[in-house]
N, C-alpha and C positions, 0 to 999 in steps of 0.2 A: 834960543840961539844957536845953542850946540847942532840943533837938526840942521839949520840952515847952512851952517859952516861945512857940515858932513856933505850936502846935496849940492853947493856950488860949484866944488872939483868937477864933478860929474857932467854939470850944466858946460863946464868951460871945455871940457873934453868933448862934449858933442858937438859943440860951436864949431870945435878945432876940426873935427871930422866932416863936419857940413861944408865948411870953408875948402877944405882940400879937395871934396868932392867935386864941389862947383867948378873949383880951379882947374881939375884933370878934365871935366866934361867940357870946359872952354878949351882946353888944348887939344882936344879929339876933334871939336868943332871946327877949331882952326886948321888943323890937317885936312880935313874933308874938303874944307873950301880949299885950302892950297890943292889938293888932287883934282877937284872940279875946274878950277882956273886951268891948271894946266893942260887938261884933257880938252877943254873948249878952245884954248889957244892953239892946241895940234889941228882941232877940226876946223877953225875958222880961221886959219892962218892965210 
């Protein structure tokens, strides 16, 4: 049981970092989509 308790916070930390990473990737994709939409609006106005 002691080993599990020692490893559990590490698992929680990894999960937290993984969520933050995917969240940041989503923000980057959103900004890229915004830029592409802006360029397309200018071209096809």
